[in-house]
N, C-alpha and C positions, 0 to 999 in steps of 0.2 A: 632738798637740803633745808629742812625746816629750822627756823629759829624759834626757840621757846623761852618766854619770859617766866621764870620760876616763881618769883614773888616780888612784891614791892611793899616796903614797910614804912611805918612812921619812924621819924628820927628819934633814936633813944637818947636818954640822958648820957649814957656811956656805952659805946659799942664794945661789949665784953661777951665772949671772946673777941680778940682784936684781929683786924685785917693787917696785912703787911704795912699798908699806909699808916694806920694808927700806931703800930709799933714803932716805926721809924720816927714819926712826928713826936711821940711821947719821949723817945730816947733823946730827942734833941730839944726838949724843953717845953713842948706844947702840953698844957695841962687840961684844957677843955677840948676834947676830941670830937665834939658834936659837929657835924657838917654845918658850915657857914659861921662857926665860931672863929675868933681871931686869936692869934698868939704870936709870940716871939720865939723863933727857932734858931739855934746855933748852927753854923755852917761848917761842914768839913772842908769845903773848897769853894772858891768863888771864881767863876769863869767869865772872861771878857774877850771879845774879838775886836778887830780894828774898825768895824763898821758901827755896831751899836756902841762901841767903846768911846767914840767921839762925844756922844751925849753924856755918857756915864762920867767921863773925866771932867766935863764942864760942871756936872752936878756935884761931883766930889769936891771941886774947888769952891763952888758956891756955898756948900754947907760948912765950909771952914775947915775941912779935914786936911791934916798935914802929913799923915802917914797911914798906911794900911794896917789892919789889925794884926796881920801875921804875913810877912813877905813870902813865907814858904807855903801858904795856903791860898794864894792868889795865882791863878793861871791865866796867862795872856797868850792868845794864839792869833797870829796874822795868817788868815786863810781865805778870806773872801775875794780880795783882789790880789792874787798871787800868780805870776809876778804883777807888780803894779802896772795898771793899764794907762794911767794918765797922771797928771800932776796932783789932782785931788786925791786919788787913791794912794799915791806915794806919801802925801802929807798925813793921811790917816794912819798909815803904818809908822811913819816917823813919830807921830804923837804917842803911839803905844810904846815904842822903843824908849822915848824920852821919859815917859812915866815909869817904866820898869827901872830905868837907871836911877831916877830920883828916889824911888821907893825901896830900892834894894831887892827888887823882885828878880829872881833868877829863872823862874818858870816862864820863860818867853820862848816861843817857837816860831820859826819862820823858814819857809823853803829857801834853800840857797845859803842859809846861814848856819842852821843847826842840822846835824845829820839825821836826827829823829824829829820830823816835823810832818805836818799834814792838816787834815780837816779836824777841827776841835773834837767833835763827838766820837770819832774813831781813835784819834790820837791819845786822848787822856787815859782811857782804859788801857790802851796798849803800853803806856808808860807807867802803869800801876797806880795812877792817881785817882782811880774810881774803884771803890770796894763795896761789896754787899753791905747794906745797912747805912750807907752814906746818905747825906742830904746835901745836894749841890745846886745852888742857884746859878743860872747862867744867863748872859745877855743875848740869848738866842732861843727862839721858840722850840727848836728841836733838841733842847737839853733833855727832854723826856727820853731820849735814846738810852740814857744811863740805866733805865729800868731793866734793860737786858742783863744787867749785872746785879740785880737785886738791890739797886739803889734808887733813891728818889731824885730825879733830875727835874728842876723847876725852871722853866723859861720865865724870865721876869724882865720888867722894864728897866730902863737905864738908871732911873732915880733909885729904885730898889737895889740895883747892883752897886751903885755908888755907896749907899748906906751899908751894904753888906761888906764891901771892901774896907770901909772905915771902922766898922764895929764888930764884924764877925757874926752878926745876927741878921735875920731877915724877918720882917713882919709879914705874916701871911694869913690867908683865909683857909680854914680847913676844908679840903674838898670832900665831897661825898665819894664813897668807894663803890665801884661797879665791878662785879665779878663776871668774867667772860671765860667760858670753858669751850674749847674746841674738841669735838669728838669725831671719830670716824677715820677713814683712810682716803686721803685725796689721791687724785690721778697723778701719773708721772708729770714731771716738769713743773710742779707747783712748789712754792717756797714760802718763807715767812712773809714776803711781800704780798702774796696772794691771801694770806690769812687776814691781814689788816685791811686789804681791799674788800674782802668778804664782809668784814664788820662794817666798813663804810657803806657797802651796798645796802645794809639793813638800816643803819641809823642816820646816814647822811653826814653832812659837815657840821651839824649843830645838835647831834643826838646825845652828846656826852659833855655838854658845856661845863667847864671847870671841874670835871670829875677826875678821879684817879682810877684808871683802868687796871684791874688785876687779872692778868691772863694766866690760864691754867689748862690742864687736860693733857692727855698723852700726846696729842699732836704737837703741843708746845714743848713738852718735855723732850720730844724726839728732835727738836730743832737744835742745831749748833748755836753757838753764841752769835755768829753772823746773822743767822735767820731771826734770832730774837731781837737783834738790833733793828732789823727791818720792821719787825712787828711793833716794837715800842716807838720807833721814830715817828710814825704817822698817826699816833694817838691824837696829837694836836690837830690833825686834819678833821677829826670828829668833834673838835671843840674842847677836848680834854686838857686838863692842866698837866697831867703826867700819866705814866703807865709803868707797870712793873711785872716782872716774872720772878718767881721764887728762885733764889740761887740754889744750885744743886751740884752734883759731881761734875756735870758739864762745865759749870761756871768755874769751879775750883781747878779743873784740868786746864782750862784756858788761861787762868791766872797763874798757874804753877811756875811758868818760866818768865813771868813779868816781875819787875822790881816791885816791892810792896811798901806802901806808905804806912800801912797798919794792918793788923789781922782782920780778916773779913768777919762780918757779923751775919751769920746765916739766918735768914728769916723765912718763914712760911706762914700762911694764915693759920691762926689757932683754930682748933676743932670747934665748929659751930660759929665761926666768925660771921658777923651780921653785915650784909651789904645793902645798899639802897635798892639795888636790883641785882639779880643774877640771871645770866643769859647763857644758854647752851646753843652752840652753832654746830650743826652736823655737816662736816665737809666731805662726807663719803662720795667718792667719784668726782670731786670738784676739780675742774681743769683750770689752767692758768687764766687769770682775769686781767682785764685792762680797765683803766678809768678813762672815759672819753672826755674830750674838751667840752666845757671848760671847768670841770669840777672833779676833785678827787672822789666825790661821792657818786658820780655817774658811772657805775661799775657794771660790766657785763663780761661773760666768758669770751675769751678771744675768738672762739669759733662762731660767736653770734654776730660779730661785726660783718658789715656788708663787704663782700670780697672786692679787692682792687683798690683799697685805700693806699695810695702812693705815699712813700716815706722819703723825705728829703734828707733827714738827719736822724741818726741813732746816737744816743748819749748814754753811756754806761758809767755811772759814778754817782757820788754824793756822800753825805755823812753816814749813811747806813747801807748803801748799795754800791759802794766802791770797795767792798771787802774782797779778800782773796777768794771767798766762796763765789761771789758774783763774777769775778774775773774767770774763775774756772768754768762756771756755767756758760759764760760767753764763749770761751775758747773751745768748749766741747761742740758748740754749734759751728764755729768758724773753721775748725780744723779741716784742712784740705779744700776749703771753699774760699770764694772771694766775695767782696761786697758787690751789690748790684750796681750797674752803671748809673751814675747820677746820685747815689745815696752816700752821704758822708757818715763815717763812723768815728766818734770821738770817745776814747776810753780814758777814764780818770781814776787811777788808784787813789784811795782815800788817804794813804800815808806813804812816806818814803819806805818804810819797812815792807809794806804791801807791794810797792813797786819793786823792791829788791827781790822779794819772794816770787813775784810774777816773772821777773827776769830769769831767776834760777830755774823755774819750772818750765820755761820756754813759752809762757803765755804772751810775753811781749813780742817774740818772734812770730807767733801765730797771728796776733792782731796786725802786725806790720805786713806780713805776707798776704793777709786778706785784703789789704788796702786801707786799713784803719790808721788812725792817728793816736799816739799815746801822749797824754798831757801830764804835766806834773800835778801833784795833789793840789786841788783848789776847789772852792765852792763855785767859782766861775759862772758857767752858764745856768747852773741850777736855779739861781735867783735872778738871772738876767743881767749879770754883771759883765762878763766877758768870756772869751774862750769857747764860743759856740752859740752866738746870738742868732736868732731866727729872723728872716725877712718876712714881709707880708706875703701871705699866700703859701708859706711853707708849712710842712707837717713834720713833727718829730715824734719818735718813740723814745721815752726816757725812763730810766730807773730812779728818777728823782721823786720828790714827795708832793709837788704841787703843779697843777696845770691850769691855773687861772688865766684868764685872758691877759696876754702880754707878759706872763711870768718869765718866759725865756727869750723875750725880744719883742717883736712887733705885735701890737694888739690884733693884727690880722693873721697871725700865725696860729697853729693848732698843736697841742701837745697831748699825746696819749701816754699814760703811766703804765708801766708793766715791769715784770721781772726780767732778769738778764737773759734767760732762755728765749723769751718772746722778743726781746730787743735784738738778740743775735739773729734770730730767724728773720726779723724785719730787715736787718742789714743785708742778709744774703738774698732775700727775695725781692727787696725793693718795695715791699708792701707789707701790711700787717697780716701775718699768718700765724697759725698755731705751730709751736716748735716741731711737732711730729710731722708736719708737712715737709720739713727740711731734714729732720733726723730719722724719720720713719718710726714705726712702732706704734 
């Protein structure tokens, strides 16, 4: 599976023809498109959650702001500590509710309050608030997930988010664009999660610092929107600022039944678009991959792991891998089977709509019959908040995006990152195994 560096170039005065990143930045007011240049960009939407929001609200007040630039273009999501696990987390949620009331913001979602709620990066596209061509800064590093819809999602610090809420603009550094094309035909049980793990296997966790990753190739085109979310979500784990996939008929079909805030702006790289580097990754025959503790960049094929790695907990969920596709993949492994004795299975649909769909399809019954636990949508254990914290000495397989030491609990625990097929197989076997060892084939 060779990785080929096609070329590396000197930075031009103006990247013409333009990449998707350059097109979106220019459409939002950036005039100097050279990598490392700075400019002020207008925002289509500004995102805030209750955790990073605490600092952003303080900064908002310190700068003397008295109102947001547009109450309809600020989105507030209470999703990290849901339901609130203690007094402090309850206070964080309360502060966001109070801010929304003072500012006249109606775009506030919280499990148990609004029928459509869930994890921010899955929820906003589902609600029609993310459109191809958008530029959306968010107070969460995985805002890059919106690249799955042909948008630029930019994870930013709380001070930047406060300024964006007040002015509708964000000051940013133009990222270099890196083109990544996936060729070939991977083996069964591989998903969008495996594509980004494959890239991380090559470049590590600092191989694309502050870059905009532009994913392409037939393998990417064949992915559904859910798979593209998994691909773009972990771009930040390579150090990237953002990531994007060209919007196409798959995107439009997915958006067709969603409420629309505005008409989508379909973009693709212009013919001859110039990238800082272009990379081709051949995934022919690639089997499911796992990232070993304690780095998303320590990636190997699942079959290369030493046999007998016992698993205490399996966690299926997060902002890009709690989709209906992930739950279907998990259910295909669990159907007619039970979790191994001593192995906990926690399943977290990313939104209430996904929970309803999983219920209608019988997936919830399959999980419960296997001995698993269904959680309401929450970021929960993904970031070590609650709803699945690990004790010292415990090992987990998770479809989440980070496995740094202590990420999901004790610094003495270990987390392997994998797709939902691998996670399901681990839940059934009680150890990390390839999906075909459970499913056959």
